N, C-alpha and C positions, 0 to 999 in steps of 0.2 A: 384303434388304428394299428395295423401291424407295422413292424419295423421296416419291412420292405416298402410298404406304401408311403410311410413317412420319408424314407430315403428318396423315393421317386419324386415326391412333392418338393422336397428340398432341392433336388437337382433341377426341377423345372423353375423354381424360384430363383436359383442361382443363374440359370440361363437367361431369365428375363432381366435380372439385375445386370448381368454382363452386357446384354444388348443395350440397355439404357445407358450404361457407362460408356460403351463404344459410341453411341449416338451423341452423347454429351461431349466426348473428347473430340469428335469430328465437327462439332458445331462451330460456326463462325464466331459467335459471341465468346465462347470459351477460348478459342484460339487468340482472339483479340486481348482478352483479359490476361492470358498467359504471357503474351508478348509484352504487354504493358508492365506486368509484374517483373518480368526478366529485365526490362529496360530500367525500371525503377530500382531494382536491386543493384544493377551495375552502377547507376548514378550514386546510390547511397554508399557503395563500396569505394567508388572513385573519390568522393568528397568526405569520406569518413563520417557519415551521418547514420543515426539509428532511426527506426520507425517513429519513435517518440519525437525526435528532432523534426522529422518531416511533418508530423501532425501538428507540432507547435508552430511551424512556419506557415502551413496552409490554413490552419484554423486555431488561433491562439486560445479562443474560448473553450474549445473542445480538448485541449491538451490535458494530460493527466495533472491532477492537482498536486501541489507540493505536500510532502508528508510532514512538514514542520507544523507544530501546533500553533493555533491562533490564540490559545489561552494566554492571558497576561501572566507573566512570571511574578511570583510573590517577592516582595522586598524582604531582605534580611533584617531582623530586629536584633539589637544588641542589648543585653541585660547585664548590668554591673552590680554585683552583690556588694553593698557597702560594708558588710560585716567581715567578709573574707577577702574582698578585692578580686574575686573570681569573675571572669567574664564569660558569657554564653552568647553565641551567635546562632540564631535559628530563624527559619522561615515560617515556622508554625508553632503551635503551643504544645506539641507532642514530644518535646525534648525531655530526656530522662532527668537531667540535672534541674531543669526548670520546674518539672513536676515535683521533684524533691523539695525545692525551695518553697513552692506554693504550699506544700504540706507543712513545712516547718514554719514559714513566716506568714502564710495566708495571702490576703489581697495586697499586702504591702509590696509584694514582688512587682506588681504592675507599675509602681512608681519608679522602679529601677531601670525602666526603659530609657535608653540613651537617644 
């Protein structure tokens, strides 16, 4: 296809799209939706509400979910070394000092849990 033919085809497509756009803009349904949206935006601005607030009010089940985690938090464990009196507070077993103690003292470390 020549460039001139491609240009003419694109111009025809643009004219068809422009006609569809104009028809939609003049339709009663679109006019009603635009009026509703404008009124809703005015109310939201007047009462200082966001779209998320409006959704939460109208349908609490469909409101955006909280970003907080539902996973249960680990409890902190306190290990007290009876040899040195040193204390380690950790939520997991991947603590540097705790690993060193386990290498040095073995399973005895598990009995140091407070």
